C-alpha positions as CSV (number, residue, x, y, z in Angstrom):
1,M,-13.0,16.1,56.8
2,I,-11.9,12.9,54.3
3,V,-15.1,11.5,52.7
4,K,-13.8,7.8,52.1
5,Y,-15.2,5.3,49.9
6,T,-16.8,2.8,52.1
7,L,-15.4,0.1,54.4
8,P,-16.2,-3.2,51.9
9,A,-15.1,-0.6,48.8
10,R,-12.1,0.2,50.0
11,I,-11.7,-4.0,51.2
12,L,-12.3,-4.8,47.9
13,H,-11.0,-2.4,45.7
14,W,-7.6,-3.8,47.7
15,L,-8.2,-7.3,47.2
16,T,-8.6,-7.2,43.7
17,A,-5.2,-5.1,43.2
18,L,-3.1,-7.6,45.4
19,A,-5.3,-10.8,43.2
20,I,-4.5,-9.2,40.4
21,I,-1.0,-8.4,40.6
22,S,-0.4,-11.8,41.9
23,A,-2.1,-13.3,39.1
24,F,0.4,-11.8,36.8
25,A,3.2,-12.5,38.6
26,L,2.7,-16.4,38.0
27,G,1.1,-15.6,34.8
28,L,5.2,-14.4,34.0
29,T,6.5,-16.9,36.2
30,T,5.1,-19.7,34.0
31,G,5.1,-18.8,31.1
32,G,9.3,-18.0,31.6
33,M,9.3,-21.9,32.6
34,E,10.2,-24.4,30.2
35,G,8.9,-27.6,29.4
36,F,6.4,-29.3,31.7
37,S,6.9,-29.7,35.4
38,L,4.3,-30.7,38.3
39,Q,5.8,-27.2,39.9
40,K,4.4,-25.4,36.8
41,L,1.3,-27.3,36.8
42,Q,0.8,-26.1,40.0
43,L,1.3,-22.3,39.2
44,I,-0.8,-22.5,36.7
45,N,-3.5,-23.6,38.5
46,Y,-2.8,-21.2,41.7
47,H,-3.1,-18.4,38.3
48,K,-6.3,-20.2,37.3
49,W,-7.9,-19.6,41.0
50,I,-6.8,-16.6,41.2
51,G,-8.3,-15.4,38.1
52,I,-12.0,-16.7,38.3
53,T,-11.7,-15.3,42.4
54,V,-11.0,-11.7,40.7
55,L,-14.3,-12.3,38.3
56,G,-16.1,-12.7,41.8
57,L,-14.9,-10.6,43.1
58,V,-15.2,-7.8,40.7
59,A,-18.4,-9.1,40.0
60,I,-19.2,-8.1,43.6
61,R,-17.3,-4.5,43.4
62,L,-19.5,-4.0,40.5
63,L,-22.9,-4.7,42.5
64,W,-21.5,-2.7,45.1
65,R,-20.4,0.7,43.2
66,L,-23.9,0.4,41.7
67,S,-26.0,0.8,44.9
68,H,-23.1,3.0,46.7
69,R,-22.0,6.6,44.9
70,P,-18.1,6.7,45.4
71,P,-17.2,10.2,47.3
72,A,-16.7,13.0,44.9
73,L,-13.8,14.2,43.1
74,P,-12.3,17.1,44.4
75,A,-14.1,20.1,43.1
76,N,-11.2,21.9,41.8
77,M,-10.3,18.9,39.3
78,A,-10.1,19.6,35.9
79,K,-12.6,18.6,33.5
80,W,-10.3,16.6,31.8
81,E,-9.0,14.6,34.9
82,R,-12.6,14.1,35.9
83,Q,-13.3,12.6,32.3
84,G,-9.9,10.3,32.2
85,A,-10.5,9.3,35.8
86,H,-14.1,8.3,34.4
87,L,-12.4,6.8,31.4
88,A,-9.9,4.9,33.2
89,H,-12.2,3.7,35.7
90,M,-14.5,1.9,32.9
91,A,-11.4,0.3,31.3
92,L,-10.0,-1.1,34.0
93,Y,-13.8,-3.1,34.8
94,V,-13.9,-4.2,31.5
95,L,-10.3,-5.3,31.8
96,M,-10.8,-7.0,34.9
97,F,-13.2,-9.3,33.7
98,A,-12.0,-9.6,30.3
99,V,-8.5,-10.2,31.0
100,P,-9.7,-13.7,33.5
101,L,-12.3,-15.0,31.1
102,G,-10.0,-14.7,28.5
103,G,-7.9,-17.2,30.3
104,W,-10.8,-19.5,31.2
105,L,-11.8,-19.6,27.2
106,Y,-7.8,-20.5,26.5
107,S,-8.5,-23.1,29.0
108,S,-11.4,-24.1,27.4
109,A,-10.3,-23.9,23.6
110,K,-7.1,-26.1,25.0
111,G,-9.0,-28.5,26.9
112,F,-7.7,-28.0,30.4
113,P,-10.0,-28.1,33.0
114,V,-10.3,-24.7,35.3
115,V,-11.1,-26.4,38.7
116,W,-11.4,-23.3,41.1
117,L,-9.3,-24.1,44.4
118,G,-9.0,-27.6,43.4
119,L,-12.4,-28.0,44.6
120,V,-15.0,-26.7,42.0
121,K,-14.6,-27.7,38.4
122,L,-16.2,-24.8,36.6
123,P,-17.6,-25.5,33.2
124,D,-16.0,-24.9,30.1
125,L,-16.8,-22.1,27.9
126,M,-16.4,-23.4,24.4
127,E,-15.7,-26.6,22.9
128,K,-11.9,-27.6,22.7
129,N,-10.2,-25.8,19.8
130,E,-6.6,-25.7,19.0
131,A,-6.5,-23.4,16.2
132,L,-8.2,-20.6,18.2
133,A,-6.4,-21.7,21.9
134,H,-3.4,-19.3,20.6
135,T,-4.8,-16.2,19.3
136,I,-7.2,-16.3,22.4
137,K,-4.0,-16.8,25.2
138,E,-2.4,-13.5,22.6
139,M,-5.7,-11.4,23.6
140,H,-5.5,-13.1,27.2
141,E,-1.5,-11.9,27.5
142,L,-2.0,-8.8,25.9
143,G,-5.2,-8.1,27.8
144,A,-3.1,-8.3,31.2
145,W,-0.4,-6.1,30.2
146,V,-3.1,-3.2,29.3
147,L,-4.5,-3.7,32.8
148,I,-1.6,-3.7,34.6
149,A,0.2,-0.7,32.7
150,L,-3.7,1.0,33.6
151,A,-3.3,0.0,37.4
152,V,-0.2,1.5,37.3
153,A,-1.3,4.5,35.3
154,H,-3.9,4.7,38.4
155,A,-1.4,4.1,41.3
156,A,0.6,6.6,39.7
157,A,-2.1,9.4,39.1
158,A,-3.3,8.8,42.6
159,L,0.0,9.4,44.2
160,K,0.8,12.5,41.5
161,H,-3.2,13.7,43.7
162,H,-1.4,12.8,47.2
163,F,2.0,14.4,46.9
164,I,2.1,17.0,44.2
165,Q,-1.7,18.5,44.0
166,R,-2.2,17.4,47.9
167,D,-5.5,16.5,47.8
168,D,-7.6,13.5,49.6
169,V,-8.1,11.5,45.8
170,L,-5.2,8.9,47.5
171,K,-6.7,9.1,51.3
172,R,-10.4,7.7,50.3
173,M,-9.2,4.6,49.4
174,L,-6.9,3.9,51.9
């Protein structure tokens, strides 16, 4: 019998994954657009909305995870694999907070408002600071690439467990 993650944990996991992939795709798209246009501005706003949504989803996920233990890993899993899985999850949570916060900080440093869903104006996290904005943007972008790389490694590990080791690691999240 497969012991799965709770239904709320699974829903939050897949919503977060979809949001992160969407935000990353929008970031790549707008980064490749030259100059200024209304279309680019709208896509940047969607990127910000999704980023703020990721912050909310991850906060809920973390609270849920702290109050609901995940299912145990397979007993035959090597110690280094268990430790690697634990470290990867910790790094994913750190990055899922840090990357959207970095984007919000960048918007604040540039003097651009963050208005979630076009309805709720969020406070600036810092005063306008053009000199620092460039560094924050680079850190945000680097963090996004590291987050995506780690998420791909996470997915690859789950697929390895499913297709090669033939255990229930992946099925627990489906």
